[in-house]
N, C-alpha and C positions, 0 to 999 in steps of 0.2 A: 716494767718493770723495768723492768725486770729484762733479763737477758734477750738479744735481739742481736739477726744480724749485721746491725747497723751497730749496735752496740761493743758487740764485737770491734767492728772494724775500729771502731772508735778510743776502744781501749788497748786494741795492738799494742805488746810488747809493752806493757806495762807489767810489773809486778806487784800482784795481791797478796800480803801480809798478813795473817791472819792474828790479832793483840794478842794471842797466847799462843805459848808454842808449844809444839807437837809433841814436843818431850813428856808433856806432864799426865797427869788421869787422877780425876778426884775419887777417891774410894772412902775416905771415911764422912763423916757429917759434916765438916770443916769446923773453924773457928767463927762463933756469932761473932757479927762486925755491928759495932752500936751508933746506930743511926742517927744521925741530927736530930732536932724536934724542930728546925726549921733552917732550910736551906738557905745558902745564898749565892747570887752568880760564880762562882769561880770556884777553878777545876780542885781546891782541897777541900771545898763544900763537896761540893757533888761526888765525889770520886769517893765517898764515905755513902754513899748510896748502897745497902747488897742490894747485889747485881738479877739472882735469881734465886727468886724465893721458892722456898719449899712445895709452894703448890705447882709453878709453872716446870719443877722437875719433876713432878709427879706426871703430870698432865701429857707431855712425849706430844703429842700429835694435834695439830689445829690444820684451818683447811681455810685458807682467804681465796678472793676472785680479783681476776681482771674484767672489767665490767664496765664497759662507756662507750659516747660518743664514737672510739675508734673499733667499738665491736660491728659497726653501722655497714662499710665499708666492706668485712668480713673477708681480707684481701689482707696477704703480708707479713702483719703483725699488730701489735699493739703500740710500735712506733709509725703506724701509720703518719700521722697527722706531723712526723716531723721527715719522714722519706717521700710524703705526697710532694713535699718544696723540693727535694733533691734532681734535678735535670740529670736524666737518663736512669734514675732507676727504676726498678720493676713498680714501684709503687706508683713513682711521677706517669710511667707510660699507663698504670692501668687507671689512675684518674683522670688524665685528658682524655683516656680513650669511653670513661665512663661518665665524666661528670663534666669534664672542660679543663682549659688550662687553670692552675691551682690559683693564677692572682684573680680570676673571671670568679671560680666557685672555689673558695678558701676554707680553709679547715671548719670554720665555726658554724657554715651553714650546714654542717650534721646534729648541730647543736638546736640551730631556729629553723632549720626545716627549708629545702628548696628542690626542684624537679632534677633528675637527672637528666642526660642524654634522650633518655626516652622515654620522657616526660613524669615519668615516677617520681613521687612525693619521698625523698628521703628525710630522715629524722630518729634523734636518740630520743624513742615517748614510749618507753614498754607503760604497759596499763595492768593496775594490780586484774587477778580474775575477778574479784568481787565489781572490777567495773568492765569487764567483759575480757579484761584481756589473760594473758599467758603467766605473768608474772607473778606470785606468789611466795614472799619473804618466811612464810612460817614452813611452808614444803620444804624450800632450802634447806632453813635451819634444819628441820628434823632429817633429811637427808644426811646429813653431818652428823649426827649426833648417833644415825646409824651406821656411819663409816667409821666409828668411835674416836671423832673428835673430843679434844676436849675445851678448846678455845676455838674460835672462828669471829668471821666481820670480812667489812669488804675494804677495795680497795677506795679510800673516801677522796681520795683525789692522787691522779696520774699524772704524769710529766707535763700534758697538754693542759693545765692549768683551770679544767673543769670541777669543779668541787661538789663534792655529792650532799650536802648538807645547803642549810638555809642559811647562807651565809652573809654575813652582815658588810664584809670590807672586801668579798667580790662576788660582782652580782653576776660574774659567769657560774652560776651555781644549779642546781637540778631541781628549785623549785622556781626560780623566778626563768627559766627557761628550760629547753628538752623537756621534760616527762612531767615536770611540774608537781614533783613528788620529794620528800624530804627523805631520800634512800638510807644513810646513815642511820635516821633516826629510827624509820622504818626495820634496820638490823639490828641496830642496838636493842629495841624492843624484842622480835621475834629471838635473838641471840639467850638474851637472860633469862625471856622466858623457859627456855630449856633448860637452864641450867650450866650453860656453859660459861666461859669465860668469854669477854670480849676484845678483840683486837681490834685497832683500827691502822690499817698502811696506807702512809702516804709518800709521795714519791716525789715531791715538788720543790726542791733543793736543788733538781738539774733543770726543771721545767725553763727559770731563767737564765741558766749555766750552762746552755749551748744545745737545749732540745729543738729552739726553733730557729737556729744559726741558720739555715737556707728560705725562710720564710721573707716576705719583704717587709721593709719599714715599713710601721702605720703612721699615721696622722690623727687618727680618733682616738681621744685616751681614754675609753675601755678597752680598743682592738691593743691598743698597747699593754694596757694591765695581760691581757687575754695570751699575746701571744711576748710575753715577758722582755718586755723593750720599755719599763719604767725607769732604768736606771740604777744603779747598786744599790744606794740608800732606801731607796723607795721597797724595793723589788727585798729587801734584806727585813726590812720590818716586815713586808706582808709574808712574808715565811712565817714569822713570829706570829703574826697577830691570826692567820689561820690555825696553824697550830693551838693557840691559844683556846679558838673560838671550841675545835673540834673539842678539846680536855674539858672545857667548860659544861659542853652541849653533851656528849656521849660519856665522859668518866670511864674513858680505857681501861681497862687491865694492861695490855699491852700496847704500846703505843712505837708500831715497827715505821722505818724509816729507809729508803732507799738510797744511791749512793748519793755521790757530791753533796754533802756535809762536808767536807774541808773547803768549799768553797763557798760556804756563807759563812758571812765573818762570825768570828768566835763568839764575840760580847754577846749575837743573838742566839747563839746554840745556849751558851750559859745561862741566859734569861728562862731558854725554853726548858732545859732539864731545871734549874730550880723552881718555874711554877709549875710543873710538871708533879715531881717529887712533893712540893708545899702541899698541892690541891691532893693529891694522896695521904697525906698523912692526914687533910680535915678529913677527908672520907673513911678514914679507918682503913686503909686498904695498902696492901704490897703490890706498887706493879713494877711492870718491866717497863725497859727505855730499851732497843737495838739497834744496829751500827752498824756501817760498811765502812766507814772513814768518817774523820772528824770527833772521835772522840776519845779520851784518856784510856778507854779500856778498863777502867775499873769499877766505874758505877752499873755500867749498861753491859748487856749481851753482843758479841760480835755474831754477825750473820754472814755465814756459807752462802754466798747465790750459787745454786745448783751444786752442791756437793758437801764438801767436808774433810774432815784431817784422816790422813792414814792409818792413824792410833788414835788409842787415848787422849784428848785433849784437855787440859784446864787453863781460863776457868769452864764453865758450864756454857754450852753454844747452840747455835739454832742452824738452819739453813733452812730457806725458801728455794722450795723447787716445784716446777710444773708438772702436772700428768699430761700434757702436752710434750712431744719432744722438737714441736715445729713452731709453737706459739704460745704467748700468754695467755692470750685473749681469742675468742675462738673465732676463724677463718673457714671458708669453704676450701676442705678437703683437709681440714686440720691432722696431725700423724697424733698419737698414742703410743706412752709406755706402758707396757702388760702389766697387769694385776704382779706378778711375779718380781718383775725388776721393780715399782716400787715398794712390792710390803719387802722384800729384799733388803733394797736401800736402804729403808726407814728403821729396819729390827737394828742395820748394821751403825747405824748412823745413835742411836739408842746405846747400842752396848762402848759407845765411844764418847758417851757423857756429852747427847746432845740430843735437841728436840729438833724435827722434823715438821716444818706450815708449808701443806702443800696447795697447791694453787692449782684453780678449773677453770675453768672458760665459757660459762653461759653464753649463748646467742642474746642480739640484740634487743629483741623481746619480752624477755627473762626465762626461755626455755633453755634447760640444760638438759645437754642430750643425750641419751639413752650410752653411748659408750661411757661418757664421764660417770654416768651412773653407776655402773657395773664395776667399774676400777677401786670409786671408794666402795662400794658395798662390798667385795671384794677385802677390802683389807678391812673394813669393818667384820668382815667373818672370822677373820684371824684373830682381831680383837675380842671379838665374844667368847669365841672359843679358849682362846691364852690368854689372856690379857693379866691375869698375874704373871707372867712373864716378862713384861712392859709397864704399865703404870705403876706410880710408885716404886720403881728399882731404882738403883743404881748400878753404875759400871763399876765392874770388878777392877782387879789388880792387872789382867788380862780382858784384851778386850775379846778375842778369838783367836781360831786357826784356820788353816785350810789354804788351798791353791787361788780363792778368788779373793783381790785385791781390791776396793774399793775405796774410794774418796783420793786423797792426797790436796784437796785444794778446791779451790771455788772453779766450775765449771766441769765435773768431773760426772759425766752420767749417770745415770742409777743403772745397777745390774746384778741380773739375778745369779743367785751361790748355784752350789752344785750341794749335795750329799756329802761329799768330804768338808764340807766348810760349814763350821758351829760358830756360832756369836754369842756369848757371858752376858749376864746381868746377876744383879743380888738381889735380895731383900734389904729391907733399910734397916730388919733386925742384924742383919750378915749373919743369916743361921740355915741360910737357905740360897744356893748355887743354880740358875737356870742358863740350862746350855741348849741354845735353839740351832738344829740341826736346820740346814736350808734345803732340803729333800730327805726322802726316803732312805736309810743308809741299805736296808738287807737286814739280816739276822744279829749282825754284830756291829758294832760301833768302838773304834776304842780312840779316846780322848785323848791326845797326843798328849797336852798339854798339861791333865793332871799324871802326869810319869812318876814312880818313886823317887827319884831325884829331885823333882821340882818342888814336891809338896807330901805333908806327909796325912793319912787319911783315916787315920785310926778313929775320929771322932765322926766320921761318916757313917750315919743311923741308916738312909735307904737310898733308891736311885729308885725313879717311878716317871712313867712315863705322860704326860699331862691327855686327859681326857678328849674328846672329843668334845662334850660339855663342858662346861664353866663351873671349877671346881668339884672334879673327878682325876681319876687318876687310874693309870693299870700298872699292877705290880709287874717287877720285873727281878730275875733271881738276884741274888750278891755279886755285886761285878768282881771283878780281877784288877791285879792293881802291879805293874812293874816298869820296870825301866822304858817300857816302850809308850808307855801311857794307863789309863782306864780303860778297861774291857768291858762292854755291855752287852749282855745278850738281849735282842729284843725277840718279836713274834717275828715269823718268818714271812709273813707278807705285812704290809702296813696293816691296823686296822680301823683307819681312816682317810678317808683322802684328805689331804691340806697342803697348802704350800710349802711351810715348815713343821718341823714337827719340835716338841720341848721336852727335854729332858729335868725332872725336879731332884737335884740333889740334897739331901737334908742335913744337917747337923745336930751333934748332941750340944754343942758350944756354936761359937762362932767360926766362921768358916779360917781354916790355915792358913797361915801365909805362905804366899810364893816363895820359893827363887830365883828371879829372875833370869832371862837367859843373854839382857843386854843390859846396861845400864846398873840399874841399882833401885830396891825398895826400903823406902824408911816407915818406919812402926812408931805410933805411937806409946806402946804398951812394950814391956819384955817379952823374949822367947817370940818375935812378930807376933803381935798380937794387937789389938785395939783399933780405930782408923789406921789408915796406909794409904800410902800413894806410890805408883813406880817413878820413875826420872828418869829420863832417857839423858844421853850424854850432854854434859851442858853444866851454865851457871845457874845460880838459883838465887835470887836475893831472898830478905825477911820479905818481900810483900807475893813474892812468887810461892812461896812457901805457904802462905797463908792460902792462896789462891787455889792452891794442889790439895787440900784440905786438913793440913798438919799445923801450919803456924809456929809460930818460932819457939824455941824452946821446948819443945815438946815430945822429941825422936830418944826415943828410948832403947830401940834395939834396927839394926843394918844389916841386908843383904846384898851387898857388892856382886854383878853378874861377874861368871869368868872371863878373868881377864880386865876386872874395872877395877878403880881404886874409886876411894869415896872422902875428898877432905873438907869435913865441917870447920867451921869458924864462930866464935863466940858474937863474934859482930856482927853487923850489917854488910851487905856487901863486900865479902870477904877480909874482911878485917881482925883483928885480938888474936887469941890462942887458936891453933889450929891443930885438927886430929886426922891423923891419914887410918884408911881402911881399906886393906884389900881382902877381906874374909869376913865371913859372916860372924857377926855379935850380937848375940842373943840376949845381951843386957849391959848398956852402956855402964852404968853402975860401977862396974868392971873395973873402966880404965879412966872414972871420975869424971864423965860428963854428960852423963846423964840429963837430958832435957835442959841442954846447954848449947845447942846448936842453934842458930840464928842465920847462915847461911852457909849455903854449899855448892863444892863444885863437885861432878860425877864428870871420869876421865878414863881415858885408856890405862894402865897401869903399865909403866915404863919398863919397868922389868921383863914384862911377859914379850914372849913373840907371838904374831899372828900371819896367819893365813888371810890373804885379802881378795875375798871370789869376788869373781864379777856374776850377778845375779840370771844375767841374759844365758851367757853360753858356760857358767860353770868353771869356766880359767883362774888361776891363781894368778897373781901379779908376779911376775918375774925381772929378779935384774940381769937375766942374762950369764951370773956368775963375773969373776975379775976382770972387768970389761974397763975400758978406759972412758973417764969422763968426759958424758956428752953421749956417753950410749944411750938408744933406745929401749925403755922399758917396753917389754913385750908381755905376755900374757904364757901360762903353761897349765900342763893337765897336773892336778897335785899329784906329786911321790913324795912327798916330804923334806923336799933337798932345801939346803939353807936360803940356798938363792927366793925360795918362792916366800924364807918368812921377814917378816918386819918388826922392827920394833916402831912403835906408836905413843911420841915422845911431845908432853905438851909444853908449851912455848907462851910466852906472854900475848896477851889478848885472846885467849881461847883457841890459835893454833895448834898444830902440830904442827913436824918433820918426821916423816917416813923414814928408817933408817935398817937397811938392806943386811941381814945378818950374814953374809958372804965378803962384801968387798967395804960394806960401812960407809957408801955413797947413798944420800938420800933420794927421797923422787922430787926430779926440777921441772916447773911450768914452761923455763926455756924462753921466755917472754913471746910465748905463742900468743897472737892478736885472731885468729879467724878459726871458725869449727872445722876441727879432724887434722888441730897440729899436733904433731906429737909430741907424749911426753915421756922424759928425758932423765938422767940422773948424775952427780956430780958430788962430790966432796963437798962438806957442809960451809958455807959463807954466811950464811944468817940473812942473807938475801929474802922478799916476798916472792921472791919466785919459788922458793924451797919452801913454803912456810901452808899449810893446807887450811880448810876448816871444813871437821865431817860436822855432816849435819844427821841428824837420826829422821829417816823416810817413813815410818813406821815399819812397827818387829824390829827387824834384825838387818835392814836395810841403810844403807846410808848411803851421800853423796858425798864425795872429795873436789873441794873445789878449792882452784890454787887463791893465793893473796892478789898474786899481781896480777892474772888475768883477769879472774872470775869465772871463768871456763873449770869444766870439773871432769874427772877421770871417766873415761868413753871405753869399754868395753869393745865397740864397734860390732857389736851383733852376736852372732853366731859364727864365728871367726875359726880358723884351727890352731893348734898348738904352734906358737911362735910366734904371733902376728901381735905386733905391736900395739899398744894402749895409749887412746889419742884423749883429745881434748874437747870437748864441747860443750854448747849452751845449753846451761840446767833446764829442764823439760821431764816431761813421766816416763820414759821411755826407759825399760828395765835395763838398756842398755849402761845408764849411766849411774846403776845404784849398784853396791858393792856390800858383803855382809864381814864381817871381822871374827873369826876364828883363834880363841885362845890357844896358845900350844903348851 
């Protein structure tokens, strides 16, 4: 795949933007999209494909594996075929020392077989247990079942161009060469025999788009094919032909693809999508196509590699992650994440409206190392006991609370939470809320999210602790609610050992609507009921409202967060009649616009003042008083002074100007060009250096990016009161994140 050190270098400096804005969160069932009976190879047609069917949203957890000829050297990572040709790289030095010069001992000899310098025969040739070997696909899939996976399957072709099926278009396949086995067929049979959905992963877009850039030019036509040197037209056709074979042979429920689809000819991409969707119609199945790039993101599911969003995100999404922190394929000395890291990351991702696809790394002979089995079985233990809080659930209005922040994009490591971290899910009937605590909190737990000023819990009928055996619960005393949260009394010590504990909150009706801390929440019914979705700061077209699960002309009640306003429009793309809401509105019939909103904007209320606080140091943005134009912006301990109060006034293009209450000047990027440049202030002149894009980064955290420079405001770390405010290239540091508190 998937990520490796080489790929990180290759993508250095690239900006990865998810197809879905971090702002949203699907909470309702959504608006059903009529799928065409026949798809044609154009975006208007394939964009109508429902991307994430209900079975996929119910499944939550899948397993796949990087296993192939690159597993034989068991060195570096799954990018060994590329790296062995890069002069001076670790893999190159290892290859020369172990096998010889790559020109004389090329990668394809791991498939055809050859002797290394020590005289040992080297070949990817796993044998089935029935033939005296170590490989048993049925045992693999039983392990996946025991781990709690609901979908599974192989990497059918990695970047190296070796197909794991009896291909008629690629002689470099696992039947004609290597093991002499149709591995895709073996896995498909085993997966379906255990009642799992079949995933097939294809990574071949990068095969001819850069993977073998260091390999020497070939003259043999077959080797030209293997090393991706046929030329663009032939390679693009081969890309499609391989996918067509996989679709026809395996009939996958999920066809997962790695990056560089954007380098594939667009018409071939469209041919693939139309063919897959039409074949699925003929099978009578709802299927999933995933992507990292190169798709419109309407009929397919976006995949975050090794990561996920910082907050609830729509449309429904997927992450692929690896059980190892060092490689996607087996290598000697391979490192692993802990069960707790993987499990907590998984729970976090489900709470944010996503699924997790977890990779394992079998050895070349088909052995799965015990350390990997232990991690899978650890996840399976939690799902066996507490699966009702995961399977067939949906994200709630709020993903969770607590000090541990996870996600924020691709390449964000799995993180273990603490007993102060809680993640929410709800059942599809919307009358049970699950609060999963990522550790035993002690004899009492206060769920701050469920405070009396945010949610009315009069319909709460019981709070129970899920028992250690599936389907059992432990009764708890009636909880108490106040402005600090819902306080639940728990046993004095943990009644059983687990990596996370689940509270089950049952209601006599639907779970009550939440008052948001940031942004706004919209509801399909009056009195904050029915389908609902949160919306962070930003603009939402009709398509985005539909993706968020509400659809157009369905909003009947609204709750803006403190200091926010919602502008609803009767037409798409912010056209037609508009209505502005700055306070809760339980019944839009009273304003004459019930079920009339087709697009909306969530903005800061320009009439309100805000304290803008740095997440790292807790200091507030400070003008310094009646200072001269060009004076530095500073930070100060909050004391309520006007110097620390700011209007956030919306201007054209989704930007804001930040106006100080004392001096009336605005925050100004001042033409900064480098990290560490000081932010300043000046009278408003309308220039782009005085315009700021404010982006939600999960929860109540935002970045503030200058339109002219692209740099974001930077608190500088744990600095003292009076320190200057700088600008920096956007990254994940909390130095670059700010909260807006309405005054």
